[in-house]
C-alpha positions in Angstrom: 76.6 -87.4 -54.4 74.8 -89.8 -51.8 74.4 -93.7 -51.7 70.6 -92.6 -53.0 72.1 -90.8 -56.5 70.6 -87.2 -54.8 73.4 -84.3 -55.4 73.8 -80.9 -53.9 75.1 -77.9 -55.5 76.6 -74.4 -53.6 77.4 -71.5 -55.4 79.2 -69.1 -53.4 80.3 -65.6 -54.8 83.0 -64.1 -52.4 83.5 -60.1 -52.6 86.9 -58.9 -51.9 87.3 -55.0 -51.2 90.7 -53.5 -50.3 89.8 -50.1 -51.1 89.2 -47.7 -49.1 86.2 -45.0 -49.3 86.6 -41.2 -50.7 85.8 -38.3 -48.8 85.4 -34.9 -49.7 84.3 -31.8 -47.7 83.5 -28.6 -49.4 81.9 -25.2 -48.4 84.3 -24.7 -45.6 85.3 -20.9 -44.5 88.3 -19.7 -46.4 90.1 -19.5 -43.1 89.8 -22.1 -40.4 88.8 -18.8 -37.7 85.1 -18.4 -37.9 84.0 -14.6 -36.3 82.2 -14.6 -33.7 79.2 -13.2 -34.9 79.0 -15.9 -38.0 76.8 -18.0 -38.8 77.7 -22.0 -38.6 79.6 -23.0 -41.7 76.9 -25.7 -43.9 79.2 -28.2 -45.9 78.7 -30.8 -48.2 80.5 -34.0 -48.1 81.0 -35.9 -51.1 82.0 -39.9 -50.3 82.8 -42.5 -53.3 83.7 -46.5 -53.0 83.9 -49.1 -55.8 81.0 -50.7 -53.8 77.5 -49.1 -53.3 77.1 -50.0 -49.4 78.3 -47.4 -47.2 78.1 -45.6 -44.3 78.8 -41.9 -43.4 79.3 -40.7 -39.8 79.8 -37.1 -37.8 81.7 -37.3 -34.8 80.4 -41.1 -34.5 76.9 -40.5 -35.2 75.3 -41.9 -38.6 74.0 -39.2 -41.0 73.9 -41.3 -44.1 73.5 -45.0 -45.1 73.2 -46.2 -48.6 72.4 -49.8 -48.5 74.2 -52.4 -51.0 71.4 -53.5 -53.7 70.7 -56.8 -55.7 72.4 -57.5 -58.2 75.2 -58.0 -55.7 78.2 -56.6 -57.7 81.2 -54.4 -57.9 79.4 -51.0 -58.7 81.1 -47.6 -58.2 79.3 -45.1 -55.8 79.5 -41.7 -55.4 76.9 -39.0 -53.3 76.9 -35.8 -52.2 74.9 -34.9 -48.7 74.2 -31.7 -48.8 73.7 -28.6 -46.4 75.3 -30.4 -43.2 76.0 -27.7 -40.5 78.8 -27.6 -38.3 77.4 -26.5 -35.1 80.1 -24.3 -33.1 81.3 -23.4 -29.8 83.6 -20.4 -28.7 87.0 -21.7 -29.2 88.5 -24.7 -30.8 86.0 -27.2 -32.6 86.8 -30.4 -34.0 84.5 -32.5 -36.1 85.0 -35.8 -37.7 83.6 -37.8 -40.8 84.1 -41.0 -41.2 83.0 -43.1 -44.2 83.0 -47.1 -43.9 82.4 -49.0 -46.8 81.1 -52.8 -47.2 84.1 -54.5 -46.0 84.7 -52.3 -43.2 87.4 -50.4 -44.9 87.5 -46.4 -43.7 88.5 -42.8 -44.5 88.6 -40.5 -42.0 88.6 -36.7 -42.7 89.0 -34.3 -39.5 88.1 -30.6 -39.9 89.6 -27.8 -37.6 87.8 -24.8 -36.8 88.3 -22.4 -34.3 85.2 -19.8 -33.5 86.4 -16.7 -32.2 85.2 -15.5 -29.4 83.6 -11.7 -28.8 86.0 -9.6 -29.1 88.7 -11.8 -30.2 90.6 -11.6 -33.4 92.4 -14.0 -35.4 96.3 -14.1 -35.3 98.5 -12.7 -37.3 100.0 -15.5 -40.0 103.3 -14.3 -39.0 102.5 -15.4 -35.4 101.0 -19.0 -36.3 103.4 -21.8 -35.7 103.4 -22.6 -39.5 104.1 -18.9 -40.6 100.9 -19.0 -42.4 102.5 -21.6 -44.8 99.9 -24.6 -46.2 100.7 -27.7 -44.5 100.7 -30.7 -47.1 97.9 -33.2 -46.6 99.4 -35.8 -48.6 102.9 -37.5 -48.4 104.6 -36.8 -51.5 104.2 -33.0 -50.4 107.9 -32.3 -49.4 108.4 -29.6 -46.7 112.4 -28.6 -46.7 113.8 -26.5 -43.9 113.9 -23.1 -44.5 117.7 -22.6 -42.9 119.3 -26.4 -43.3 122.2 -27.2 -41.9 124.7 -29.5 -42.9 123.3 -32.6 -42.4 124.0 -36.3 -42.4 122.4 -39.6 -42.9 123.7 -42.3 -40.3 122.8 -45.8 -41.8 123.6 -48.9 -39.6 125.7 -51.3 -40.9 124.2 -54.6 -42.9 123.5 -57.8 -41.1 121.6 -61.3 -42.1 118.7 -59.8 -40.2 118.5 -56.3 -42.1 120.3 -56.6 -45.4 121.7 -53.2 -47.4 119.7 -53.8 -50.9 119.7 -51.2 -53.4 116.6 -49.3 -53.8 115.1 -50.8 -50.2 114.6 -48.8 -46.7 116.9 -50.2 -44.2 115.5 -50.3 -41.0 116.9 -48.0 -38.1 118.0 -45.3 -40.9 118.7 -41.5 -39.2 118.5 -38.4 -41.2 119.7 -35.4 -39.1 119.7 -31.9 -39.8 
């Protein structure tokens, strides 16, 4: 209130978004190797977030935008963007789908495909570096060595700046096989 008894009120709504959007790509070929005479893959991309403003980019180019709408509030959002053609050139190809939400949180999904040249054949799974085994895409999936040796764990001596607390990681530890 000022000397003339005038009052002013301000109301501000602050929204905090710490959740990154989800990106799922469907319709990919069964193999990362695409035959020379095969058509370009057509995929669908599902984006979802806890707010309804989202942008989807393919290799840096915006291909979808959903504007934040009134009333301005947290509102879950999910959309499938259909029939996106992945234009392949002979040899290795990489496509990056990136979703960016209202707060700038980002999620990227990288797709790698290899278009075989005329007369080229896909390598046998046994000749691939991973021997044809699926590579985990989640940290919770554990890959165990096929022939584990006698491994050991080296842990540095605890110090005031690096205390050893049960259940807490120790900085500088090493695991060898």
